[in-house]
C-alpha positions in Angstrom: -33.5 -23.2 -72.9 -34.5 -19.5 -72.9 -37.0 -20.2 -75.7 -38.8 -22.8 -73.6 -38.9 -20.4 -70.7 -40.2 -17.6 -72.9 -43.0 -19.9 -74.3 -43.9 -21.0 -70.7 -44.0 -17.3 -69.8 -46.4 -16.5 -72.7 -48.7 -19.4 -71.7 -48.8 -18.5 -68.1 -49.3 -14.8 -69.0 -52.3 -15.9 -71.1 -53.7 -17.8 -68.0 -53.3 -14.6 -66.0 -55.5 -12.7 -68.4 -58.1 -15.5 -68.4 -58.2 -16.0 -64.6 -58.1 -12.2 -63.9 -60.9 -11.4 -66.4 -63.1 -14.1 -64.9 -62.2 -13.0 -61.4 -62.7 -9.2 -61.9 -66.4 -9.3 -62.3 -67.1 -8.5 -58.6 -63.6 -7.3 -57.4 -62.1 -3.8 -57.7 -59.1 -3.9 -60.0 -56.8 -2.1 -57.5 -57.7 -4.6 -54.8 -57.4 -7.5 -57.2 -53.9 -6.3 -58.3 -52.8 -5.9 -54.7 -54.0 -9.3 -53.7 -52.4 -10.9 -56.7 -49.2 -9.2 -55.9 -49.2 -10.5 -52.3 -49.9 -14.0 -53.6 -47.1 -13.7 -56.1 -44.6 -12.4 -53.5 -45.4 -15.2 -51.1 -45.2 -17.8 -53.8 -41.9 -16.5 -55.2 -40.3 -16.2 -51.8 -41.3 -19.8 -51.1 -39.8 -21.0 -54.4 -36.6 -19.1 -53.8 -36.4 -20.5 -50.2 -37.0 -24.1 -51.4 -34.3 -23.6 -54.1 -31.9 -22.3 -51.4 -31.5 -18.9 -53.0 -31.4 -17.0 -49.7 -28.7 -19.2 -48.1 -25.8 -17.0 -49.1 -27.7 -13.8 -49.8 -27.3 -10.5 -47.9 -28.8 -7.2 -48.7 -25.3 -5.8 -49.0 -24.6 -8.1 -51.9 -26.4 -5.6 -54.2 -25.0 -2.1 -54.7 -27.1 1.1 -54.7 -27.5 1.1 -58.4 -28.8 -2.5 -58.5 -31.2 -1.8 -55.6 -32.4 1.3 -57.4 -33.0 -0.5 -60.7 -34.8 -3.3 -58.8 -37.0 -0.8 -57.1 -37.8 0.9 -60.5 -38.5 -2.4 -62.1 -40.8 -3.3 -59.2 -42.7 0.0 -59.4 -43.0 -0.3 -63.2 -44.2 -3.8 -62.9 -46.8 -2.8 -60.3 -48.1 0.0 -62.4 -48.2 -2.3 -65.5 -50.3 -4.8 -63.6 -52.5 -2.1 -62.2 -53.3 -0.6 -65.6 -53.6 -4.2 -67.0 -56.3 -5.1 -64.4 -58.1 -1.8 -65.0 -58.1 -2.5 -68.8 -59.3 -6.1 -68.2 -62.2 -4.9 -66.1 -63.6 -2.9 -69.0 -62.3 -4.5 -72.1 -62.2 -7.9 -73.9 -59.4 -10.1 -72.7 -58.0 -10.7 -76.2 -58.0 -7.0 -77.0 -56.4 -6.0 -73.7 -53.7 -8.6 -74.1 -53.0 -7.6 -77.7 -52.5 -4.0 -76.7 -50.5 -5.0 -73.6 -48.2 -7.0 -75.8 -47.2 -3.9 -77.6 -44.8 -3.6 -74.7 -42.6 -5.6 -77.1 -42.5 -2.7 -79.5 -41.6 -0.3 -76.6 -38.9 -2.7 -75.4 -37.4 -2.9 -78.9 -37.1 0.9 -79.0 -35.9 1.4 -75.4 -33.4 -1.5 -75.7 -31.9 0.1 -78.8 -31.6 3.4 -77.0 -30.6 2.4 -73.5 -29.0 -1.1 -73.9 -27.4 -0.6 -77.3 -29.2 -3.6 -78.7 -29.2 -3.9 -82.5 -32.2 -2.4 -84.3 -32.2 -4.5 -87.6 -34.7 -4.4 -90.4 -36.1 -7.7 -89.1 -36.6 -6.3 -85.6 -38.4 -3.2 -87.0 -40.5 -5.2 -89.4 -41.5 -7.6 -86.6 -42.4 -4.7 -84.3 -44.5 -3.1 -87.1 -46.3 -6.5 -87.7 -47.0 -6.6 -84.0 -48.6 -3.2 -84.1 -50.7 -4.2 -87.1 -51.7 -7.4 -85.3 -52.7 -5.6 -82.1 -54.8 -3.1 -84.1 -56.6 -5.9 -86.0 -57.3 -7.9 -82.8 -58.3 -5.1 -80.6 -60.4 -2.7 -82.8 -64.0 -3.4 -83.7 -64.8 -3.5 -87.5 -66.3 0.0 -87.4 -63.3 1.4 -85.5 -61.0 -0.3 -87.9 -62.8 1.1 -90.9 -62.7 4.6 -89.4 -59.0 4.3 -88.7 -58.4 3.1 -92.3 -60.4 5.9 -93.7 -58.5 8.5 -91.6 -55.2 7.1 -92.6 -56.1 7.3 -96.3 -57.3 10.9 -95.8 -53.9 11.7 -94.3 -52.0 10.2 -97.3 -54.0 12.2 -99.8 
């Protein structure tokens, strides 16, 4: 089931990029991010309420560590979206999303260090392919040629 949810997450994330890029033409990215966050919060609270998730919940159910990690996750998420909307304002949606998805590469490394997740050759190869894909999608032909030339010069 997790794979279905992950694919739905990818599809809806793609829709976020398309809707945001189309909507950012006349709206400041900071304001757009703030408004989107309020809309998300209201929507998610309504969904949780309809599903009865608050019926047996008390703020005391979470310990200090859990609250701290949720706060850090919230701040990191807010910063991520803020930077994402700034990038969408100025860049092509496909390039911004390609670079944004490099978060997977960061997660692979951070999960290995902080969560003791396995770092296999397949994981490393997949992460490297993602980096190559992001570079190919996001860089213009001239930039790609210059990057390739610089890399060859370093090897020599």
